[in-house]
matplotlib code that plots the C-alpha trace (Angstrom):
import matplotlib.pyplot as plt

x = [91.8, 90.1, 87.5, 84.4, 82.9, 79.7, 81.6, 83.6, 80.4, 79.1, 82.3, 82.1, 81.9, 80.9, 81.6, 80.4, 82.6, 81.2, 77.8, 79.1, 78.8, 82.2, 82.7, 85.9, 87.5, 90.0, 91.8, 95.0, 97.4, 100.6, 101.5, 98.6, 98.9, 96.7, 95.9, 94.8, 93.3, 93.3, 91.0, 88.4, 88.2, 88.0, 89.6, 88.5, 91.8, 93.6, 91.9, 94.6, 97.2, 94.8, 95.4, 99.2, 99.5, 97.1, 99.3, 101.8, 99.9, 96.6, 95.1, 92.8, 91.3, 88.3, 86.5, 87.2, 84.4, 82.9, 84.3, 83.1, 80.6, 81.0, 78.7, 79.1, 78.0, 77.9, 80.5, 83.2, 86.1, 89.8, 92.8, 93.0, 89.4, 90.2, 93.2, 91.2, 88.8, 91.6, 92.9, 89.4, 89.1, 92.3, 91.1, 87.8, 89.7, 92.0, 95.1, 98.0, 101.1, 100.8, 102.5, 100.9, 100.6, 99.2, 98.3, 97.3, 94.9, 96.1, 99.7, 98.5, 96.8, 100.1, 102.1, 99.7, 100.1, 103.9, 103.6, 101.4, 103.9, 106.8, 104.9, 103.8, 100.1, 99.0, 99.9, 102.5, 102.4, 103.1, 106.1, 107.0, 105.2, 105.2, 104.0, 102.6, 102.1, 100.6, 101.1, 103.8, 105.4, 102.8, 105.1, 105.5, 101.8, 100.6, 96.8, 94.6, 92.3, 89.3, 91.0, 91.9, 88.3, 87.0, 88.8, 87.7, 84.5, 82.9, 83.8, 80.2, 79.7, 82.2, 80.3, 77.0, 78.3, 80.5, 79.4, 80.6, 82.0, 83.8, 85.2, 86.4, 88.3, 89.9, 90.7, 92.3, 94.7, 96.6, 97.3, 100.3, 100.0, 100.2, 98.2, 94.9, 91.8, 89.2, 85.6, 84.6, 87.1, 86.0, 82.4, 83.4, 85.4, 82.5, 79.9, 81.7, 82.1, 78.4, 77.3, 75.0, 75.3, 79.0, 79.7, 77.7, 80.3, 83.4, 84.5, 84.1, 86.7, 89.3, 89.9, 93.1, 94.9, 94.5, 95.3, 98.6, 99.6, 98.6, 100.5, 103.5, 106.3, 104.9, 104.1, 107.3, 109.2, 107.7, 109.4, 112.8, 111.8, 110.8, 113.3, 114.8, 111.4, 109.6, 109.7, 108.2, 107.0, 106.4, 104.8, 107.0, 104.3, 101.9, 101.3, 100.3, 103.0, 105.3, 109.0, 109.5, 108.1, 110.2, 113.4, 112.2, 111.7, 115.3, 116.7, 114.7, 115.0, 118.1, 118.2, 114.6, 113.7, 112.7, 111.6, 110.6, 108.2, 109.2, 106.0, 103.4, 101.0, 99.3, 97.7, 100.7, 98.8, 96.2, 98.6, 101.5, 100.1, 102.7, 105.7, 104.1, 103.1, 106.5, 108.4, 106.1, 106.3, 110.1, 110.3, 107.8, 109.4]
y = [73.3, 75.8, 78.0, 78.6, 82.1, 80.9, 79.5, 82.7, 84.7, 82.4, 82.7, 86.5, 88.0, 91.6, 94.6, 98.2, 101.2, 104.7, 103.4, 101.1, 97.3, 95.8, 92.2, 90.5, 87.1, 85.4, 82.1, 80.3, 80.5, 82.4, 86.1, 88.2, 89.2, 92.0, 91.6, 94.7, 94.3, 96.4, 98.3, 97.5, 94.1, 92.7, 90.4, 87.5, 88.3, 86.6, 83.2, 81.7, 82.1, 81.9, 78.3, 78.6, 81.8, 80.7, 77.7, 80.1, 83.2, 84.4, 86.1, 89.2, 90.5, 92.8, 94.3, 98.0, 100.6, 100.6, 97.2, 93.6, 92.6, 95.7, 98.7, 101.1, 104.6, 107.3, 109.5, 109.6, 107.9, 108.5, 106.3, 107.9, 106.7, 103.2, 103.1, 104.1, 101.3, 98.7, 99.8, 99.7, 96.1, 95.1, 96.8, 94.9, 91.7, 92.6, 92.6, 94.9, 93.4, 92.5, 92.3, 93.3, 92.2, 94.9, 95.2, 98.0, 100.4, 98.6, 99.8, 103.3, 102.1, 100.3, 103.5, 105.4, 102.8, 103.2, 107.0, 107.0, 104.6, 106.9, 109.9, 108.1, 108.7, 105.0, 101.5, 101.2, 97.4, 97.1, 94.9, 93.8, 94.7, 93.0, 95.1, 93.7, 95.7, 99.1, 102.9, 103.1, 106.0, 108.2, 109.3, 105.7, 104.9, 104.5, 104.9, 102.9, 104.9, 103.9, 105.4, 108.6, 109.1, 108.0, 110.9, 113.5, 115.6, 112.8, 110.1, 109.5, 108.2, 105.5, 104.2, 104.5, 102.6, 100.0, 96.5, 93.0, 92.9, 96.2, 95.3, 92.0, 93.6, 96.3, 94.1, 91.3, 93.9, 94.3, 90.5, 88.8, 87.4, 83.8, 84.2, 85.7, 85.3, 82.8, 83.9, 82.2, 84.3, 87.4, 86.6, 86.2, 89.4, 91.3, 89.8, 91.4, 94.7, 94.8, 93.8, 96.5, 98.2, 98.9, 99.4, 102.6, 104.2, 103.0, 106.6, 107.4, 104.8, 106.4, 109.1, 107.2, 108.7, 112.2, 111.0, 109.6, 112.9, 114.9, 112.5, 111.7, 113.1, 111.6, 108.1, 107.7, 109.0, 106.3, 103.6, 105.0, 104.9, 101.2, 100.1, 97.2, 95.5, 96.0, 94.1, 94.3, 91.3, 92.7, 91.4, 92.8, 92.6, 94.9, 98.0, 100.1, 99.4, 96.8, 96.5, 100.3, 100.6, 97.7, 99.5, 102.7, 100.7, 99.3, 102.8, 104.4, 101.7, 99.6, 97.9, 96.7, 93.3, 93.0, 90.1, 90.4, 88.0, 88.3, 87.0, 88.1, 91.1, 93.3, 90.5, 88.4, 86.6, 85.4, 84.8, 83.2, 82.2, 79.5, 81.8, 84.8, 82.8, 81.2, 84.5, 86.3, 83.6, 83.6, 87.4, 87.4, 84.5]
z = [96.7, 94.3, 95.8, 93.6, 93.5, 95.0, 98.0, 98.3, 98.5, 101.2, 103.2, 103.4, 106.8, 107.4, 109.6, 109.5, 108.7, 108.7, 107.8, 105.0, 105.1, 104.3, 103.2, 104.4, 104.6, 107.0, 106.9, 108.0, 110.9, 111.5, 111.5, 110.2, 106.5, 105.2, 101.5, 99.7, 96.2, 93.1, 90.8, 89.5, 91.0, 94.5, 97.1, 94.8, 93.0, 95.9, 95.6, 93.3, 96.1, 99.1, 100.1, 99.7, 101.7, 104.4, 105.2, 106.7, 107.5, 109.0, 106.0, 106.2, 103.0, 102.5, 99.5, 99.8, 99.7, 96.2, 95.3, 95.1, 97.8, 99.9, 99.8, 96.8, 97.7, 95.1, 96.8, 99.5, 97.9, 98.7, 99.4, 102.9, 103.7, 102.3, 104.6, 107.6, 106.7, 106.5, 109.9, 111.3, 110.1, 111.8, 115.0, 114.6, 114.5, 117.4, 115.2, 116.0, 114.3, 110.6, 107.3, 104.0, 100.4, 98.1, 94.4, 92.0, 93.8, 96.9, 96.5, 97.3, 100.5, 101.3, 100.7, 102.9, 105.7, 105.4, 105.4, 108.6, 110.3, 109.4, 110.8, 113.9, 113.0, 112.5, 111.4, 114.2, 114.0, 110.2, 109.4, 105.9, 102.7, 99.4, 96.4, 93.1, 89.9, 90.6, 90.3, 93.0, 91.0, 89.5, 86.7, 85.6, 85.6, 82.0, 82.3, 79.8, 77.5, 79.6, 82.7, 80.9, 79.8, 83.2, 85.0, 82.4, 82.7, 80.6, 83.1, 83.9, 80.4, 80.9, 83.8, 81.9, 78.9, 80.6, 79.7, 80.2, 76.6, 76.9, 80.3, 79.0, 76.1, 78.2, 81.2, 79.1, 77.5, 80.7, 81.1, 79.6, 76.0, 77.3, 80.5, 79.2, 81.4, 80.3, 79.5, 82.8, 84.7, 83.0, 83.9, 87.6, 87.7, 86.0, 88.4, 91.3, 89.6, 88.6, 92.1, 93.5, 90.1, 90.9, 87.1, 87.4, 89.8, 87.8, 87.2, 90.9, 91.8, 89.6, 92.3, 93.1, 90.1, 91.5, 95.0, 93.8, 92.2, 95.3, 97.7, 95.4, 97.6, 100.8, 99.4, 97.3, 100.3, 102.5, 100.3, 101.3, 104.9, 104.7, 102.0, 104.1, 104.6, 101.3, 98.0, 94.5, 92.5, 89.0, 85.8, 83.0, 80.2, 82.1, 79.8, 82.9, 85.4, 83.9, 83.4, 83.2, 86.7, 87.9, 86.8, 88.5, 91.7, 91.5, 91.0, 93.8, 96.5, 95.5, 98.9, 98.6, 97.2, 93.6, 91.4, 87.7, 86.0, 82.3, 80.6, 83.1, 83.0, 85.5, 87.7, 88.8, 91.5, 88.9, 86.1, 88.0, 91.4, 92.2, 91.6, 93.3, 96.4, 96.6, 96.4, 98.7, 101.4, 101.0, 101.6, 104.4, 106.3]

ax = plt.figure().add_subplot(projection="3d")
ax.plot(x, y, z, "-o")
ax.set_aspect("equal")
plt.show()
């Protein structure tokens, strides 16, 4: 069954975190699986694999602060705060033991969860984690021109000038050559970005690039700590964190699981949903 965006919007539930209204979704039965989306999109990214994953897991996915259908304040962004919010959602739902599936911006939230678990400061019940394309290793993250400009002193101009047309061109460039998003899909992604004028805070959400640099040793170190229960499913054609990042993963955590998708780009769960769901379910079993 394919969920339409209008239905997804209607299915959203909400809880409050530090004065912000957060939209979230749950489905399925089995061990809880926290799904953490990427930048600049939202949990809508998980819909292509939602039904398949929910057949074996209890899914939990929220739109993080500043994304999708959640509140979009003009300040207060950090990976640490987003991680606090994810843990607050799990607490809200009474969940203590869980696995995680993380993508893009969400990989940093995943690494922060692992680091807190290693330190004994949180996420004690975290089990396995499956990573999709993202800046796991800051020195392997090849930022797009719009991201480089967004973190510069002129970043506010990116947000001011960002349009559906410009977004569509930039966003499509990180997909595989044979798995390009349709105009309808781009319209759907854009509608969630532009919700509550979210396109006007685009540059604020790029804080994660600095967060990754500042926490590199701790977050990359956490991979070694959890190497026997993590895995990476990676789209090779991703210009941001593609095959080059995959090889770094294999060199850094050789005992961890690794699966390369040769013709897929930055959004494996959207571009190759059947293969991603199958491999993720195999590893999480």
